[in-house]
N, C-alpha and C positions, 0 to 999 in steps of 0.2 A: 589252612586252606591254600596257602601259597605252594607248599610242597606237593599236595595232592593235585592242585590245579596244574602244576607242571608235569606231574607224572601222567595224569589222565588227559591232559590237553584241554581241560574245561575252560581255562581262562582265555585262551586264544579264540575258541569258538564263541564264548560269551561276548568277547570284545567285537568279533565280526558281526554277531547278531545285533549288538548295540549300535554299531556303525550303520548297518542296513536299516534298522528302525529309524535312526536319526536322519538318514538320507530320504526315507519315505516321508517323514514328518516335514522336512524342508520343502518337499514338493507340495504337500497338502497345506501346510501353514508356513508362510515365509518367515525367515529368521528375523526377529525384531531388531537385533543388532545390525544385521545387514541392511534392513530398511532404514535405520538411523544413519548408517554410513552413506547410503545412496542419497538420502535427503540432504545430508551435509555436502556431498559432492555437487548436488544440484544448486544449492545455495552458493557454494564457492564458485561454481561456473558462472552463475548469474552475476556475482560480484566482479569477477574478472572481466566479463563482457561489458559491464557497466563502466568499470574503470578504463577499459580500452576505448570505449565510446566517448566518455565525458572527462576522462582524466587529463589529457593534454590539451587544454583549451587555450586558444590564442588570445591576443589582446582584443581583437574584434568581438569574440564571443563574450569576454568579460564585460566589455562596454555595453553590449546589447543586453546582457543579463542585468547590469546596473540600471539601464534605462527602463527595463521591464518592471523593476521594483519601485520606480518613482511615482506613478500615478496616484496610488492610495495616500501616501504621505503628503504629496503636494495638494491633493484635494482636501485632506483633513486640516493641514496647517494653513492652507489658503482660506478656508472657511473661518477658522479662528482669526486669521489676519484681517478678514473683512469686519469682524466684530470690533477688533482693536482699532482699525481705521475709522469705523463709524464713531467710536468714542473720542478719538483724537481730533478728527476733523469732520464734524457732522455736515458742514456745507459742501465740502468736496465730495464726501460720500454720497450725499443726495444728488449732486450733479452727475456722478458716475452711474448711479442707479437710474436716473432719467435717461441716460444714454443706453443702458441695457433695456429699458422699456421700449425703445425704438427698434429693437431687433425683431424682425418678422417671426411669427409663430413657426412656420416650416423650418426655419433655421434652428429654433429651440428643439423641435422634434428630432431633427437630424442629430444635434448634439446629444440629446437624450438616448437616441438609438445607439450611437457610437459608444457612449459610456455604458449603457446596459449590456450591449454585446461584449464589450471588453470584460466587464466584471462577471457577466453570465458565463462566458467561455472559460474563465479561470475557475469559477465555482464548479462548472460541469466537468472540467478536467480533474478537479480534486474528487468529485463524486464518483467518477469512473475509475478512480484508483491510480491515476498517474502520480499522485503525491504520496502514495503509500507503498511500502515495500512488502508488507505482510498481508495475506488475505484476511478478509473480515471473518468474524466469528459466525455471522449469520450464514455464510456459505457452508462452513463446516457443520453447523447445526442442521442445515437442510440435507446435506449429504449423509450425515450420520443417523438420520431418522430411519428407524427400522421397526415397522409396526409388529412384525412377528416376534422380534426380540423383546420388544416392550411387553407384549402379551405373555411371553414365556416368563419374563421376570416377574410379572404380576401374578403368575400362577393360574392363568386362564384355562389351561387344559387339564386341570386336576379333577 
């Protein structure tokens, strides 16, 4: 077939037809490899942007980040410390608790609101996706839902 293809020029024409069909197919259905390359380029671009924004942090930023990490451990260890303090010195603990009983209710409400908003804002930030790099599976599942395709797969039009 190689000699006859060269003599009659069939190989060149077949190659040209194949390239034309391939070009038409790329217009109708995007190339999967190209889609993967573009997706990787988008991820790389996002990482570069993130590194440029957060990579070179100064001393002040590191100190503020450290302070933002303190409230939860301080509250947890502080509560455990109160139990230890009550066991070590019950009279002093009772005296301190009587002092806390004298704090007016509106001040307790204010403290509760501050703590609630602090932890609520952190939780809301994580729920909105600030703490995640990858999109959730639920968004993909909702986007990929195609009733016509599901009906076709089930053989509904037979």
